[in-house]
N, C-alpha and C positions, 0 to 999 in steps of 0.2 A: 504494499499499499504506500510506502514512502516513495517509491519510484514514481507512482502516479501523482503524488503530491508535488514532486520535483519537476515533472514534465508538464503538468497541467495546472493552471491557476486554480486557486480554491474557489470552486463554483458550487452552486446549489446542486447541479447535476452530479458532480463528483461525490458530494456527500450522499446524495440519493443512491448512487451506485455502491458506495461503501455500506450503506444501510442494507442493501440487498445482499451483499456479501456477509454481513453480520448475521442476517436472518439465516442464511444457508449454513453458517457456522453455529447455529443454535445459540446466538448471543443477542436476544432481543433488546436487552438493556443498552448495549452498545449501538444497536441499530437505531433505537429511538434517539440516542444522543446525536447520531449523524443526521437523522431527520430534523431534529431541532436546529442544528447548524444550517441545514438547507433552508428551512423555513425562515430563519433569521436573515439569511443572505438574499433570499428571493421569496417573499411571502405570498406571491400570486401564482405559484405553480400548482395547479390542481392535483396532479399526480402525486406530488410530495405530501399533500394533505391526506389523500387517500391511503398512501403508504403508512402515514402516522396512525390512522385509524386501524389498519390491518395489524400493525405491530402492537398497538394497545391490546388487541385481542390476545396476542402471544404473551403479553405481560400479565394476563389475568385481569385486565382492566377494560373489558369489553364495553362497559357503560360509558367510557370516554371516547369510544370510536365514532359515535354518531356526530359529534361536533366537528371532528376532522373531515369526515366524509361529506357532510352537508356543506362545509366550507368549499370543498372541491366542486360540489354540484352548483353552488352559487357562482363560483368563478368561471365555470365552463358548463352551463346547463344543457348544451347539445353535444357534449363530448362524445367521441366514438366509444369510449370506455365506460359510459354510463351504466350499461348492463352489469359490468363487473363491479361498479361501485355499489349498486343496489345489492349485489351478492355479498359484498363485505358487510353492508348494514344487516342484511339477513343473517349472516353468520354471526355477527355480534349479538343479535337478538337471540339466536339459537343458543349460543354460549351462555347467555344470561337467563335462559328458560322462558323467554318472552315468546312463546310459541306462535301466538296469533300474528304478532308483528313479523316474526321470522317468515311465516308462510306467506304473508302479503308481499313482503319485500323480495323474497325469493322468486315468487310468481312474476313480480315486476322485472326482476333480473332476467328471467327466462323469456318473458315477452319481448324484451329489448334485444337480447342476445341468445336466441334459441339454440345456437350451436355450441354454447359453452356448457360442458358436461357437469362441472362441479355443482352449480346451483340445483340441478336435478337430484343429486345425491343428498345434499343438505336439506332440500325440500322433502325428500323421502324420509329423512330422519325426523324432521319436525312433524310431519304428518303422522308418522308412526307413534311418536311421543304423545300426540294428541288422540291416539287410538283411532285414527282414520286409516285403517289397514288397507282398504281397497285403493284409495288415492295414493297412499304411500307406495304401494306395490307398482302403481302405474308410473309414478315419478321415477322410481328405481329402474323400471324397465326402459323408460325413455333415456335415462342417463346411460344405461348399459348399451343401448343402440349406438350412442355417440362415442362411448368408451368401453368397448367390450372387455378389455383387460383390467378395468378398474377393480381394485380389491381393497377392503378395509385394512388388511394387513399392511399394504403399501402405505396407506395413510399413517398408520401407527409407526412404521419404520422411518417415515420421512417427516415426522412431527418437528416443528420449528422451535420448540421451547421446552424447557425443563421446569417452568413455573408450575407449582403445585396446583394453584387455582385453575390455570389453563388446562392442566392435564385432567383434573377432575371434571371440568366442563366438557372436555373433549371426549372423555370416556362415556358420558351420557349421550353424546352425539353418536358415538360408535354403537351404543346400545340401540339407539333409534334406527341406525342403518341396518343393523342385524334384523330387527323387527320388520323392516321394510323389505327384506329379501335381498339386500346388497350382499354380494359374495364376500365371504370372510377372507 
């Protein structure tokens, strides 16, 4: 990372990229520090605000995600990534057990970006946790059509945080996926 710092001026984009690297290294605290630096340098980059919300979920602070993501939506209301941003909001709601809001936002994400498979699996989990078994199975099936090799075990192996709150919330989501028929 020091080579990048030496070759590239300190920009919001560089801090954003560092944050992505920190997430991959399962270091969400460091990732959020980088996001804060990016927001301080350039507070009007919507994708940086969305990444802040996403990282807050990994920190077990999903209740703080909405403010960041809605800031991104205000900055770029017609952004091509809007579907993914609704998915982040739905995921935060799902982590917090706000199942009705999660279902609404995940459906919005799917309506905007129907070829993004992850919202289908999260929607399946939310619906299963609401005991809407038929709808949960349908969402799972649609997700599997888009991503036939998707497995819960892969999600578990690639989890981006060791935060205990995050992991407890995530386990509840995996339970919902299992109930919805997502392959283990």
